[in-house]
N, CA and C atoms as a LAMMPS dump frame, in Angstrom:
ITEM: TIMESTEP
0
ITEM: NUMBER OF ATOMS
444
ITEM: BOX BOUNDS ff ff ff
-5.0000000000000000e+02 5.0000000000000000e+02
-5.0000000000000000e+02 5.0000000000000000e+02
-5.0000000000000000e+02 5.0000000000000000e+02
ITEM: ATOMS id mol type element x y z
1 1 1 N 68.725 -409.92 -0.524
2 1 2 C 69.065 -410.171 1.027
3 1 3 C 68.689 -412.049 1.103
4 2 1 N 69.557 -412.513 1.674
5 2 2 C 68.993 -414.143 2.072
6 2 3 C 68.316 -414.149 3.069
7 3 1 N 67.774 -415.314 3.417
8 3 2 C 66.826 -415.609 4.553
9 3 3 C 67.491 -415.79 5.854
10 4 1 N 69.189 -416.258 5.682
11 4 2 C 70.149 -416.355 6.825
12 4 3 C 70.209 -414.517 7.202
13 5 1 N 70.523 -413.863 6.17
14 5 2 C 70.931 -412.297 6.28
15 5 3 C 69.804 -411.757 7.356
16 6 1 N 68.523 -411.824 6.686
17 6 2 C 67.16 -411.613 7.46
18 6 3 C 67.115 -412.158 8.819
19 7 1 N 67.639 -413.252 9.22
20 7 2 C 67.121 -413.735 10.424
21 7 3 C 68.145 -412.784 11.144
22 8 1 N 69.796 -412.607 10.839
23 8 2 C 70.506 -411.883 11.451
24 8 3 C 69.884 -410.293 11.892
25 9 1 N 69.548 -410.108 10.982
26 9 2 C 69.004 -408.411 11.562
27 9 3 C 67.845 -408.692 12.482
28 10 1 N 67.312 -409.602 12.222
29 10 2 C 66.018 -409.752 13.033
30 10 3 C 66.123 -410.148 14.704
31 11 1 N 67.488 -410.308 14.761
32 11 2 C 67.899 -410.64 16.379
33 11 3 C 68.973 -409.38 17.139
34 12 1 N 69.384 -408.679 16.143
35 12 2 C 70.338 -407.557 16.5
36 12 3 C 69.006 -406.389 16.786
37 13 1 N 69.498 -405.784 18.079
38 13 2 C 68.289 -404.798 18.746
39 13 3 C 68.797 -403.354 18.207
40 14 1 N 69.712 -403.436 17.614
41 14 2 C 70.501 -402.091 17.326
42 14 3 C 69.728 -401.859 16.01
43 15 1 N 69.038 -400.488 15.732
44 15 2 C 68.641 -400.409 14.203
45 15 3 C 69.809 -400.166 13.368
46 16 1 N 69.84 -400.441 12.289
47 16 2 C 70.845 -399.991 11.178
48 16 3 C 71.344 -398.933 10.768
49 17 1 N 72.609 -398.255 10.429
50 17 2 C 72.364 -396.654 10.528
51 17 3 C 71.977 -396.812 8.992
52 18 1 N 72.599 -398.018 8.342
53 18 2 C 72.753 -397.66 6.715
54 18 3 C 72.503 -399.532 6.233
55 19 1 N 71.388 -399.747 5.675
56 19 2 C 71.192 -400.846 5.035
57 19 3 C 70.646 -400.751 3.588
58 20 1 N 71.496 -401.745 2.798
59 20 2 C 70.984 -401.864 1.087
60 20 3 C 71.668 -403.153 0.754
61 21 1 N 70.685 -403.697 0.323
62 21 2 C 70.654 -404.947 0.062
63 21 3 C 71.46 -406.104 0.862
64 22 1 N 72.647 -406.738 1.05
65 22 2 C 72.989 -407.49 1.961
66 22 3 C 74.279 -406.73 2.635
67 23 1 N 74.156 -405.505 2.539
68 23 2 C 75.094 -404.54 3.092
69 23 3 C 74.248 -403.771 4.364
70 24 1 N 75.481 -403.87 5.587
71 24 2 C 74.457 -403.646 6.828
72 24 3 C 75.876 -402.752 7.303
73 25 1 N 75.421 -401.651 7.809
74 25 2 C 76.269 -400.77 8.595
75 25 3 C 75.52 -400.357 9.758
76 26 1 N 76.106 -400.646 11.076
77 26 2 C 75.827 -400.59 12.456
78 26 3 C 76.93 -398.899 12.889
79 27 1 N 76.326 -398.427 13.57
80 27 2 C 76.946 -397.523 14.351
81 27 3 C 76.681 -397.453 16.046
82 28 1 N 77.411 -397.716 16.349
83 28 2 C 77.434 -398.001 18.18
84 28 3 C 78.111 -398.662 18.823
85 29 1 N 78.086 -399.046 20.13
86 29 2 C 78.975 -399.71 20.979
87 29 3 C 79.077 -401.195 20.023
88 30 1 N 80.566 -401.161 19.653
89 30 2 C 80.909 -402.337 18.968
90 30 3 C 80.524 -403.712 19.519
91 31 1 N 80.945 -404.009 20.745
92 31 2 C 80.899 -404.886 21.808
93 31 3 C 79.604 -405.359 21.982
94 32 1 N 78.713 -404.205 22.076
95 32 2 C 77.274 -404.658 22.175
96 32 3 C 76.242 -404.973 20.954
97 33 1 N 76.79 -404.774 19.804
98 33 2 C 76.397 -405.079 18.803
99 33 3 C 76.856 -406.468 18.402
100 34 1 N 78.381 -406.652 18.773
101 34 2 C 79.38 -408.011 18.216
102 34 3 C 78.607 -409.166 19.189
103 35 1 N 78.01 -408.616 20.2
104 35 2 C 77.349 -409.778 21.196
105 35 3 C 76.264 -410.364 20.733
106 36 1 N 75.515 -409.965 20.001
107 36 2 C 74.234 -409.851 19.611
108 36 3 C 73.987 -410.809 18.056
109 37 1 N 75.497 -410.957 17.512
110 37 2 C 75.752 -411.552 16.355
111 37 3 C 75.867 -412.873 16.438
112 38 1 N 75.397 -414.028 15.594
113 38 2 C 75.617 -415.575 15.633
114 38 3 C 77.27 -415.713 15.204
115 39 1 N 77.702 -416.932 15.749
116 39 2 C 79.214 -416.54 15.025
117 39 3 C 79.582 -416.973 13.99
118 40 1 N 80.363 -417.025 13.391
119 40 2 C 80.654 -417.438 11.953
120 40 3 C 79.459 -416.784 10.984
121 41 1 N 78.961 -415.482 11.007
122 41 2 C 78.022 -415.082 10.22
123 41 3 C 78.308 -414.024 9.197
124 42 1 N 79.711 -413.104 9.764
125 42 2 C 79.646 -412.221 9.078
126 42 3 C 80.997 -412.213 7.954
127 43 1 N 80.667 -411.443 6.989
128 43 2 C 81.738 -411.595 5.906
129 43 3 C 82.462 -410.37 6.094
130 44 1 N 82.454 -409.177 6.401
131 44 2 C 83.277 -408.529 6.344
132 44 3 C 83.545 -407.617 7.415
133 45 1 N 84.393 -406.901 8.091
134 45 2 C 83.726 -405.851 9.135
135 45 3 C 85.103 -404.676 9.142
136 46 1 N 84.518 -403.683 9.172
137 46 2 C 85.07 -402.274 8.532
138 46 3 C 84.82 -401.692 10.278
139 47 1 N 86.337 -401.489 11.079
140 47 2 C 86.13 -400.824 12.218
141 47 3 C 86.973 -399.316 12.154
142 48 1 N 86.56 -398.568 12.649
143 48 2 C 87.469 -397.099 13.261
144 48 3 C 87.276 -397.134 15.056
145 49 1 N 88.085 -397.741 15.279
146 49 2 C 87.85 -397.651 17.121
147 49 3 C 88.546 -396.256 17.282
148 50 1 N 88.077 -396.122 18.59
149 50 2 C 88.582 -394.764 19.36
150 50 3 C 90.266 -394.828 18.902
151 51 1 N 91.12 -393.524 18.948
152 51 2 C 92.448 -393.026 18.609
153 51 3 C 92.952 -393.115 19.975
154 52 1 N 91.998 -392.42 20.86
155 52 2 C 92.23 -392.082 22.049
156 52 3 C 93.153 -390.546 22.573
157 53 1 N 92.895 -389.83 21.629
158 53 2 C 93.589 -388.666 21.354
159 53 3 C 92.649 -387.773 21.708
160 54 1 N 91.844 -387.517 22.849
161 54 2 C 91.011 -386.673 23.291
162 54 3 C 91.835 -386.059 24.64
163 55 1 N 92.583 -385.326 24.786
164 55 2 C 93.301 -385.15 25.886
165 55 3 C 93.685 -383.657 25.943
166 56 1 N 92.628 -383.084 25.743
167 56 2 C 92.448 -381.493 26.461
168 56 3 C 93.67 -380.617 25.296
169 57 1 N 94.182 -381.223 24.35
170 57 2 C 94.955 -380.489 23.255
171 57 3 C 94.221 -379.663 22.529
172 58 1 N 94.904 -379.124 21.486
173 58 2 C 94.274 -378.147 20.394
174 58 3 C 94.88 -378.594 19.214
175 59 1 N 94.024 -378.508 18.063
176 59 2 C 94.701 -378.225 16.905
177 59 3 C 94.115 -376.951 16.461
178 60 1 N 94.287 -377 14.792
179 60 2 C 94.274 -375.772 13.994
180 60 3 C 93.094 -376.403 12.808
181 61 1 N 91.838 -375.852 12.502
182 61 2 C 91.014 -376.324 11.588
183 61 3 C 90.386 -375.202 10.615
184 62 1 N 90.775 -375.159 9.702
185 62 2 C 90.498 -374.001 8.388
186 62 3 C 90.565 -372.427 9.285
187 63 1 N 92.127 -372.225 9.492
188 63 2 C 92.884 -371.287 10.413
189 63 3 C 92.557 -370.653 12.17
190 64 1 N 91.543 -371.89 12.115
191 64 2 C 91.077 -371.423 13.7
192 64 3 C 91.427 -372.639 14.902
193 65 1 N 91.597 -372.089 16.028
194 65 2 C 92.075 -373.216 16.982
195 65 3 C 91.044 -373.946 17.525
196 66 1 N 90.969 -375.165 17.342
197 66 2 C 89.818 -375.937 17.901
198 66 3 C 90.328 -377.336 18.601
199 67 1 N 89.447 -377.755 19.808
200 67 2 C 90.101 -378.466 20.435
201 67 3 C 89.863 -380.147 19.749
202 68 1 N 91 -380.664 20.072
203 68 2 C 91.138 -382.223 19.624
204 68 3 C 89.778 -383.336 20.475
205 69 1 N 89.213 -382.772 21.448
206 69 2 C 88.513 -383.407 22.321
207 69 3 C 87.059 -383.898 21.572
208 70 1 N 86.968 -385.364 21.436
209 70 2 C 85.83 -385.986 21.131
210 70 3 C 84.572 -386.37 21.646
211 71 1 N 85.42 -386.738 22.877
212 71 2 C 84.06 -387.103 23.688
213 71 3 C 85.029 -388.347 24.839
214 72 1 N 84.125 -388.31 25.651
215 72 2 C 84.563 -389.617 26.609
216 72 3 C 85.133 -390.691 26.192
217 73 1 N 84.214 -391.191 25.034
218 73 2 C 84.681 -392.447 24.42
219 73 3 C 86.302 -392.467 23.919
220 74 1 N 86.782 -391.208 23.608
221 74 2 C 87.745 -391.338 22.902
222 74 3 C 89.072 -390.798 23.725
223 75 1 N 88.745 -390.607 25.149
224 75 2 C 89.911 -390.565 26.39
225 75 3 C 90.619 -391.467 26.48
226 76 1 N 92.138 -391.468 26.067
227 76 2 C 93.028 -392.357 27.116
228 76 3 C 92.789 -393.063 28.252
229 77 1 N 92.554 -394.531 28.935
230 77 2 C 92.724 -394.703 29.795
231 77 3 C 93.956 -395.493 30.12
232 78 1 N 95.079 -394.653 29.926
233 78 2 C 96.546 -395.705 29.74
234 78 3 C 96.714 -397.053 28.749
235 79 1 N 97.457 -397.221 28.935
236 79 2 C 98.402 -398.426 27.944
237 79 3 C 97.907 -399.681 28.162
238 80 1 N 97.74 -400.102 29.099
239 80 2 C 97.337 -401.373 29.536
240 80 3 C 95.849 -401.386 29.41
241 81 1 N 95.177 -400.511 29.402
242 81 2 C 93.689 -400.447 29.656
243 81 3 C 92.908 -400.041 28.149
244 82 1 N 93.777 -399.555 27.207
245 82 2 C 93.424 -399.127 25.782
246 82 3 C 93.998 -400.342 25.11
247 83 1 N 94.774 -400.9 25.319
248 83 2 C 95.349 -402.414 24.596
249 83 3 C 94.004 -403.433 25.114
250 84 1 N 93.909 -403.633 26.218
251 84 2 C 92.502 -404.321 26.972
252 84 3 C 91.418 -403.981 26.023
253 85 1 N 91.02 -402.996 25.503
254 85 2 C 89.777 -402.424 25.025
255 85 3 C 89.782 -403.001 23.595
256 86 1 N 91.175 -403.07 22.822
257 86 2 C 91.277 -403.27 21.659
258 86 3 C 91.354 -404.807 21.703
259 87 1 N 91.93 -405.589 22.433
260 87 2 C 91.786 -406.747 22.448
261 87 3 C 90.554 -407.387 22.602
262 88 1 N 89.83 -406.946 23.677
263 88 2 C 88.227 -407.571 23.593
264 88 3 C 87.344 -407.072 22.565
265 89 1 N 87.485 -406.185 21.612
266 89 2 C 86.419 -405.954 20.456
267 89 3 C 87.212 -406.581 19.58
268 90 1 N 88.336 -406.771 19.204
269 90 2 C 89.157 -407.561 18.27
270 90 3 C 88.094 -409.394 18.273
271 91 1 N 88.873 -409.543 19.639
272 91 2 C 88.197 -410.686 19.82
273 91 3 C 86.812 -411.188 19.505
274 92 1 N 86.18 -410.013 20.133
275 92 2 C 84.396 -410.237 19.71
276 92 3 C 84.494 -410.386 17.838
277 93 1 N 85.045 -409.818 17.192
278 93 2 C 84.813 -409.595 15.869
279 93 3 C 85.171 -411.296 15.418
280 94 1 N 86.196 -411.645 16.084
281 94 2 C 86.955 -413.604 15.679
282 94 3 C 85.562 -413.954 15.829
283 95 1 N 84.904 -413.761 16.806
284 95 2 C 84.126 -414.917 17.057
285 95 3 C 82.578 -414.87 15.604
286 96 1 N 82.444 -413.552 15.446
287 96 2 C 81.162 -413.269 14.608
288 96 3 C 81.209 -413.663 12.958
289 97 1 N 83.252 -413.458 12.373
290 97 2 C 83.462 -413.566 11.476
291 97 3 C 83.726 -415.221 10.813
292 98 1 N 82.638 -415.209 9.791
293 98 2 C 83.338 -416.727 9.146
294 98 3 C 84.967 -417.037 8.699
295 99 1 N 84.907 -418.252 8.58
296 99 2 C 86.599 -418.48 8.29
297 99 3 C 87.057 -417.527 7.101
298 100 1 N 86.392 -417.369 6.354
299 100 2 C 87.291 -416.984 5.141
300 100 3 C 86.694 -415.31 5.55
301 101 1 N 86.6 -414.618 5.861
302 101 2 C 85.869 -413.488 6.897
303 101 3 C 87.224 -412.192 6.661
304 102 1 N 86.903 -411.094 6.398
305 102 2 C 88.271 -410.366 6.537
306 102 3 C 87.521 -409.375 7.465
307 103 1 N 88.876 -408.531 8.078
308 103 2 C 88.391 -407.369 9.012
309 103 3 C 89.373 -406.492 8.178
310 104 1 N 88.707 -405.206 8.187
311 104 2 C 89.351 -404.171 8.05
312 104 3 C 89.662 -403.193 9.424
313 105 1 N 90.62 -402.723 9.993
314 105 2 C 90.996 -401.743 10.866
315 105 3 C 91.285 -400.431 10.747
316 106 1 N 90.651 -399.136 10.757
317 106 2 C 91.283 -397.691 10.189
318 106 3 C 91.884 -397.108 11.803
319 107 1 N 92.723 -396.742 11.659
320 107 2 C 93.463 -395.968 13.018
321 107 3 C 94.833 -394.847 12.326
322 108 1 N 95.277 -394.183 13.311
323 108 2 C 96.743 -393.903 13.543
324 108 3 C 97.604 -394.727 13.896
325 109 1 N 98.716 -393.604 14.036
326 109 2 C 99.974 -394.38 14.636
327 109 3 C 99.942 -393.758 15.862
328 110 1 N 98.921 -393.59 16.394
329 110 2 C 98.659 -393.153 17.838
330 110 3 C 98.118 -394.915 18.43
331 111 1 N 97.041 -395.334 18.031
332 111 2 C 96.805 -396.51 18.26
333 111 3 C 96.809 -398.087 17.691
334 112 1 N 97.129 -397.581 16.296
335 112 2 C 97.113 -399.102 15.2
336 112 3 C 98.279 -399.638 15.871
337 113 1 N 99.416 -399.557 16.419
338 113 2 C 100.106 -400.131 17.175
339 113 3 C 99.63 -401.418 17.831
340 114 1 N 98.83 -400.792 18.888
341 114 2 C 98.168 -401.72 20.041
342 114 3 C 97.592 -402.498 18.982
343 115 1 N 96.248 -402.211 18.259
344 115 2 C 94.912 -403.209 17.31
345 115 3 C 96.171 -404.157 16.883
346 116 1 N 97.532 -403.868 16.26
347 116 2 C 98.127 -404.743 15.506
348 116 3 C 98.844 -405.951 16.69
349 117 1 N 98.983 -405.104 17.564
350 117 2 C 99.381 -406.747 18.384
351 117 3 C 98.585 -407.524 18.706
352 118 1 N 97.222 -406.742 19.029
353 118 2 C 96.329 -408.08 19.849
354 118 3 C 95.561 -408.564 18.243
355 119 1 N 95.944 -407.955 17.145
356 119 2 C 95.448 -408.768 15.852
357 119 3 C 96.453 -410.283 15.95
358 120 1 N 97.692 -409.987 16.096
359 120 2 C 98.261 -410.814 16.122
360 120 3 C 98.408 -411.932 17.197
361 121 1 N 97.992 -410.993 18.799
362 121 2 C 97.654 -412.05 19.705
363 121 3 C 96.644 -413.028 19.395
364 122 1 N 95.503 -412.838 18.651
365 122 2 C 94.533 -413.082 18.363
366 122 3 C 94.445 -414.177 17.288
367 123 1 N 95.706 -414.328 16.29
368 123 2 C 95.737 -415.189 15.817
369 123 3 C 95.639 -414.784 14.156
370 124 1 N 95.115 -413.51 14.369
371 124 2 C 94.96 -412.918 13.027
372 124 3 C 96.042 -412.966 12.156
373 125 1 N 95.591 -412.945 10.743
374 125 2 C 97.035 -412.457 10.201
375 125 3 C 96.956 -411.365 9.119
376 126 1 N 98.125 -410.357 9.719
377 126 2 C 97.913 -409.408 8.885
378 126 3 C 98.071 -409.006 7.443
379 127 1 N 97.754 -409.202 6.463
380 127 2 C 97.949 -409.184 5.283
381 127 3 C 98.551 -407.836 4.139
382 128 1 N 97.757 -406.653 4.993
383 128 2 C 98.359 -405.242 4.243
384 128 3 C 98.289 -404.067 5.492
385 129 1 N 99 -403.26 5.237
386 129 2 C 99.039 -401.732 5.816
387 129 3 C 98.67 -401.33 4.476
388 130 1 N 97.418 -400.463 4.786
389 130 2 C 97.372 -399.208 3.438
390 130 3 C 97.433 -397.685 4.222
391 131 1 N 98.295 -397.002 3.324
392 131 2 C 98.036 -395.692 3.692
393 131 3 C 97.378 -394.94 2.691
394 132 1 N 96.705 -393.551 3.449
395 132 2 C 97.03 -392.936 2.312
396 132 3 C 97.096 -391.268 2.695
397 133 1 N 97.442 -390.303 1.739
398 133 2 C 97.48 -389.4 1.53
399 133 3 C 96.695 -388.304 2.235
400 134 1 N 96.568 -387.86 3.555
401 134 2 C 95.354 -386.724 3.369
402 134 3 C 95.537 -385.58 3.448
403 135 1 N 95.457 -384.443 2.057
404 135 2 C 95.791 -383.348 2.112
405 135 3 C 95.089 -382.244 3.471
406 136 1 N 94.271 -382.734 4.089
407 136 2 C 94.045 -381.64 4.961
408 136 3 C 94.304 -382.104 6.691
409 137 1 N 95.58 -382.833 6.77
410 137 2 C 95.523 -383.336 7.989
411 137 3 C 95.93 -382.447 8.932
412 138 1 N 95.915 -382.637 9.978
413 138 2 C 96.059 -381.761 11.111
414 138 3 C 98.124 -381.042 11.135
415 139 1 N 97.819 -379.569 11.295
416 139 2 C 99.055 -378.966 11.128
417 139 3 C 100.091 -379.347 12.234
418 140 1 N 101.02 -379.277 11.922
419 140 2 C 102.449 -379.453 12.884
420 140 3 C 102.969 -378.549 13.765
421 141 1 N 102.109 -378.285 14.61
422 141 2 C 102.198 -377.1 15.587
423 141 3 C 103.389 -376.794 16.476
424 142 1 N 103.672 -378.376 16.867
425 142 2 C 104.886 -378.563 17.628
426 142 3 C 106.386 -378.432 16.96
427 143 1 N 106.303 -378.322 15.529
428 143 2 C 107.442 -379.143 14.889
429 143 3 C 108.495 -380.13 14.886
430 144 1 N 107.607 -381.213 15.795
431 144 2 C 108.775 -382.183 16.55
432 144 3 C 108.633 -383.52 15.781
433 145 1 N 107.875 -383.474 14.854
434 145 2 C 107.55 -384.861 14.036
435 145 3 C 107.103 -384.342 12.663
436 146 1 N 107.017 -385.671 11.972
437 146 2 C 106.299 -385.226 10.765
438 146 3 C 104.392 -385.378 10.931
439 147 1 N 103.848 -385.11 9.821
440 147 2 C 102.563 -384.617 9.861
441 147 3 C 102.018 -386.016 9.246
442 148 1 N 100.85 -386.46 9.547
443 148 2 C 100.578 -387.59 9.195
444 148 3 C 99.515 -387.733 8.068
């Protein structure tokens, strides 16, 4: 780890969730962590923002009915508020990413289009969409759409 990287670790109040060599992983409030980082200091950000799916509904897991509620942090506050949140954290990422830095965003079709619109509004260049096959996806209980 370089001297510059050690300095960054020293100024962030949050303890890293994982740290090895020059790889640091934080698990927490992204806005709070990003606010502590210097401008143009980060090579890569992988973000898995809330999908805003906690709506009191149910799904099936291992043959049992389970709640889809993840917590208050995953409840939609309406289209405009959800979009404003995505814009805010993506703007904070833009500030700390190095000019040659990259951002990976994980999402579902429930939220990724708001993220994509915010990314484009902030001047990011979307280079790729990567899809993966999820063999244990939630079942299509309503039979009104394709499973993701």
